N, C-alpha and C positions, 0 to 999 in steps of 0.2 A: 504494499500498498504505499509506505514511505516513498519507494523507490518509482513507484507509478508518478506519485505528484512530482518527484524532484525533476523526472524524464519530462514529464508535461512542461514546468517552469523551465526547463533547458529549451525545449522547441519554443516554447513563445518568445523568450529572452533571444533566442537565436533569430527568431522572425523580426522581432522589434528592432534588434541590431541592423539585420538587414535594410528593414526599410530605412531606418535613420540615416544609412549609408546612402540610400537612394534618394532621400529628399536634400540631404547635404550637398549632393551633387547637382541639384538644380533642375528645373525642368527641362532645359536646352539641353544636359549632358545625361539624360535618361539613357541607360542602354536598355536592350530589349529584355533583358532579364528584369531590369525593375518595373518596365511596365506589365509584363505579365504578373510579376508579385502583385500589384497594385490592383488586378482585378478579381479581387476574394468573391464577390459574388459570380464570377463565372468558373471558380476553382471547382472540380471533382475530384476529391484526395484521393479515390482510388486511383485517379490516373496519373495526377500530379508526378513530372519525373524530377525530383529533388535533385539537384547536383551533389556529387560527394564534396568532403570536403575541400580535397585538392582541386577540383573543378572550381568551387567556388574560389579558393584562393587565388586563381589563375586568371579569373577575370578582370581585365585591363581597368576597368574603373576603379576595382578593389587596390589596386599596384600605384594606381596613378593618385589617389586619395594620400 
């Protein structure tokens, strides 16, 4: 139970960080990844292809920050 809660907090923290990075870049600099992430209402969690941590860290907008 505690493990599940910690995992949930981690996931939401990760998403929040992801979104903050997107907003920080400004609308002109938003990458496709950010635009897709903002469409929460269109998410189908069964089909979401979450990037691996390596892919996430490899994003050019992430490196430029």
